[in-house]
Structures are given as C-alpha cells and as structure tokens.
N, C-alpha and C positions, 0 to 999 in steps of 0.2 A: 565598459569593463573598468573596474577600479584597479589602478596600478599600485604596486608596492615600491617603496624606496629601496634602492639597492645599497645605498650608503649607510643606512641606519636601520637596524632590525626593529620592527614594529613593537616587539615585546619590550625592548629597552625604552622606547618612546613612551609607552604607557606607564612606565615607572614614574610616580609622582615626584621623586627626587630630581628627575630630569627636567620636567616642565615647570617646577616651582623655583628653580634656580634662575639667575640672570641669564637670559637666552644668548646663544652664540650665533654668529653668522652661519647661515645654512639651516637654521632650525625654525624656519618660518611656519611650516605646517607640522603639527605634532598630533600623533594618534593618541587620543584620550581613551577611546574604547574600541577594541577590535570588533569587527562584525564578521559575518560569514563571508566566504569567498563570493565576490560579485555583488555584495550588498552595497547599496548606495549610502555613503556616509552623510550625516548632517555636518556641514562645515561651518563652524561658528567663529566669527571675528571677535577679537579682543575688545575691551571697552576703551575708554579714553586714556587709560594708563598705558595701553599697548601690551599689557600682560594678560595671560590666561589663568593666573592664580585663582580668580573667583570661580572657575569652572570645576572645582573639586567635587562639589555635590552632583553636578551633572554627570561627571565621570562615574561616580559611584552608583547613581540611580538609573542611568541610561541602560536600556536593554538592546539597543541597536548601535550601529557604528557611529562614532563621534570623533571628529577631528577639530582641532583648535588652530587658529591662525594668530600669530603674535608678532609684535615688532621685534626685529633683531638688528644688530649693528649694520647689516647690509640692506636694510629696508630704506628705500628712497623716501625722504620726508620733504622734498623740495616742491612737490605738487601733489594734489589729490589724485589726478589722473595717473601719475607715475606710480604712486603707491597702489592704486587699484590694479593697474596693469601688472605690477610686480607680483601681487597676490594671485592674480589669475594665472600667471606663468608658473608660479610655484605649485599651485593646485593642479594645473594640467600636467605637470611632471609626474604626478601620482595618479590622477584621474584624467586621462587625455580627452575623453568624450563625455558628453552629458548623457542622461539628464543630471542636473546638479540640484542639490538641496543646500540652501544657503541661509545663514542666520547671522545676526549681529547683535551684540550687547552694547547698550548705551550709545556713546557718541560716534561709534564706528558706523552708525546707520547710513550716513551719507556715502561712505566708501562702498557699502554694499550696493547702493543704487548704481554707482559708477562701475563696479564690477559686473553687475547684471547687464548694463548696457553694452559693455565690452563683449560679454558672452552672447547677447542677443544679436549683435552685429555679425558675429561669426556663425550665426544660426544654431548655436547651442541652446538647449532647452533648460530653463530654470523652473523646476516644478515645485519648489518650496522656497519661499522668501519670507523670513520671519525676523521681526525687529523686537527686541526685548527692552522695554521701558525707554524708548527713544523714538523719535521721528525727526528727520532733518529740519522741519519747521520749528522744532523746539529751540534751535540755535538763536532764532530771532523773534519768536512769539512773545507776547506780553507775559511778564512774570518769570518765564523760563529762560529768556535770553535777552538779546539786545538787537533792535532793528537799526542798522546803520544808515538807512535811507536818508533821513534828514541831514546827517553830517555829510553824506556823499553829494548832496545837492547844493552844498556850499560852493561858491565860485572857485575857491582854491582849497580843497580839502586835504587834510594830513592823514594818510593811511596809518601812520604809526600811532597817532592819537586815537584814531578809530579802533585800532587793535587794542590799545590800552583799555579803553572803555569796554570793548567786547570781552576782554579777558577778565576785567573786574566783575562783570556780570556772570561770566562762566564760572569763575572761582567761587562766587557767592552761591550759585546753584549747586556746585559740586560739594562744597562744605556742608550745605544744608542737607543734602541727601545722605552724606556720611553720618551726620549727627542724628538724623531721623530714623536711620535703619534700626531694625529690631526694637522699635519703640523708644529709641534713644538710650537703650540699656546695654549696647555693645561697646564695652570700654575700648576695645582694640580700634574700632572705627571712630570712636570719639577722639582717640589719640591721633589717628591718621589725619582727621580733620584739622586738628590744631597744628600738626606738623606741616601740613600742606599750606596752611595760612602763613606759617613762619617762613617756609621756603619761598613762597610767592612774594611776600612783603619784605623779606630780608634775604635777597639773593646772596649765595655764598655761605649762608649759615650752615652749621653742622646739623645734618639730618640723616635719617636711616638710608640704607642703600635703595630700599623700595621707593622712598619719597624722592630721592635724587634721580632715579630712573624715571619715575612718573613725571617729574617736572621737565626732565630732559626730553621726554617724548611729547607731553601734552602741549607745551608752548609752541614748538614748530608745527605740530599737528593743527592746533587751533588757528595758527596763522594761515596755513594752506587752505583750511576750511573757509576762513574769511575771504582770502584771495579768490577762491573758486566762486563763492557766492557773488562777490563784487564783479568778477568777470562775466558771470551770467547776466547781472543787472546792466552792465555797461553796453551790452548789445542793444538795449532799448531803455535808456534812462528815464523814459516817461513812466515806466512801471516802478513798483516798489521792489526791494530785494526779495521780499516774500513772494510776490507775484512771479518773479523770474525763477525762483527756486521751485515753486509749485508747478510751473509750466514745464520745467525740466523733468520733474518726477512723474508728471501725469501720463507720460507715454509708456510707462513700464507695462510689460505684457505678463510678467510673472504674477501668480496669485499672492497678494500681499496680506500678511497677518501681523498685527501690531499688538503686543502685550503691554498693557498699562498697569503699573504698580501703584496702588492707591496711596502709599506713603513714600513713593519714590519722587520722580520729577513732578508727578501730579500734585504732590503736597505743596509745591511752590506756587501753584495757581490760586489766585485770589477768588473768593466766591463769585464776584461779578464777572469773572472771565471763564468760569468753569463750563458754562453752557456752550460756548464756542470753542474753547480750547481744552476741554476736559479729556479729549481723545488725542491731544497734541496736534490737532489740525489735520488728522488723517482723513476724515470723511469729506471735508471741504476740498481736499486735493484729490483724493482717490475714493469716490463714492461707493465703489464696489469692494473696497478693502474690508477685511474682517478685523474687528477690534475685540480683544479679550481682556476683561478687567480682572486683575488679581488683587487680593487683599494681602499686600506685602510691601516691604520697603524695596528700594532700588536693588540692592545686593541680595536681600532676602528672596526676591522673586526667583532667583536662580535655584532656590531650594524648594520651590512650589511644585507639589505633585501635579497640580493642574497644568502648569507650564510644561513640565517634563513629559507628562503623558501626551499633551496636545502636540508637542513637537514631533512625536513619534507616530501619530495616528496614520495608519495606512502602511507602516513600515515594520510591522511586527510579524512579518512573513516567517522568519526563522522560529519564533516562539510558537507559532501556530502548529508547527510540525512536531513539537516536542510531546 
C-alpha cells in the first residue's frame, strides 16, 4: 500500500514551483504526478546535479504515478551507503512495503544499485529497475570515465590526486553531454556547460544558483563514488576496480533495463570502443539485462516518448478502465 505524507499535501508537491526551487530539508521525495489510490509509483532518482529539474517533461507526459528523489540539505553526502540508506528510509515513510518501481537518471545509477541491495536484504521486492543513460561502469570505462586501478597499484598512492584526475574526466564527460544535447543547438545547455567549466576551474567565481548548487553536490558525490569503488577494490587488489564494481553489481535480482541515449554519454565513446562499450558495459556485467537504445541526447532522452511509454509498460491499469 502506498502511503501519503501527512506533513505535505501531495497536490502542493506536484506544483512545479515547489520542485523547481532550491530544495529544503525534508523535501527528499516529491510527488511529480499523482496516481490512483494504491497505484505503485515509479520512483526516479535525480541526476548528478542532485536536482529533479530535468523531470518536467516526465511529469507532463506520464500517465501513471511518478515520484522524484532529490538531494536536500539533510541528505548525507559522506558515503554512498549512507545516502542510499537515507533515500530508502524517506521512501519507506511514504511507501512502507514493496513491490517497488525504481529508476535513476544519469550518475545516480550507482546509488540505485545500493538502494536495491538494501531493499533486497529486507526481503522487499523491486519489480522495476531502470537506468536512464548511465550504468555504474561508465564511471571508469574507456572514453566515458577514468580507471584508477594503475594509480592505486602504485606503492604509495595519493587518493586526492586520483580524485583530481577522476574529476577532470568526469567534468569533461559532463560538459560534452551538455554541449551535445539537442544537436548542440540548446543555448541554455551550452551556457550551463561553460558555467560548469568556470565553476570547476575557478572555484569561488560568481555563477548562477543552479551551478553553485550543482558543484556543491557533484564534488562530494563523486568523491564518495570514488571512495566506494576503491573500497570494493581494496577487498581484493588483484582485481581491477572495474572487476570489483561488476562483481558487486552482478548479484542484483531485480530485472534491469538500461536506456542508452545515442548522443548522450554514448557519444563520448570512440569508434574502436563502441563494440565492447556501446551499451556502457551492461551486457558484460549483466547478460540478462535489457538494453534500449534511444536516438536522443542525454537530457533529451527524458523527453523521448519511447522512454516514457516503456517506463510505464504494465502499469496502465487505471487508464484501461477509463
């Protein structure tokens, strides 16, 4: 049974003015679209910015219940496990029991895996597990990210230096997908790309509230992602970091679907690496996972009718009775 929050009326949550503003403590889970009583909502995690602003089209086009999860001032950003546990707790305040429908946009894909494992350990059922234009292997795969394994195998490695190189690659990928979105014709995203570069290379420079929030969120988040992957690797340093990450993900029981946007992160992959990494490494890790290719940019993918319809397949119960 889906629970309703007693502190915030759902109708006020669905107001775009509420979820497009800078979030406040206690606003982790936001109802983007109401469903019928008892309908299982699709719960979608924010992207790397921590915000749910990009989900406006999903909210408008969805015909079933949709909730968004965003970073707020009370979100713990000190560890991946703590953040995942916090999200699960906030979700369970509204939906105490499964089955759960979960999705993640962009770099939050790794949090979704952590959340899923928390739910599986408590015998909750996750019946939908959807990743939109990202897979955790993307953090360290060729062209898309940076593999820290060689640096970690140095006799005395410097984790701060590893993080600097990791972030350089992350920002390069991030800026590239902003620039490539909408065929490179979206001036707003082109402006965001330039401002993100400025904020990253010139800390303390004057930037918009959105960019300031983005950088305040993404830097600690990427550090906990790196720390998490290094911790997995440290249990058996004979492996690569990618091997350790894939082994961690491989035991997922939920049915995984990954949506790959042709002009999103996929556009960063060189021709020689597309055969192995064109699906972000999904099939080599999860052979039974479903991969859906979208002709779209990273953010454009959220406007794709193919994506929007596919996310709701099997959940149009209410519409069928109309």
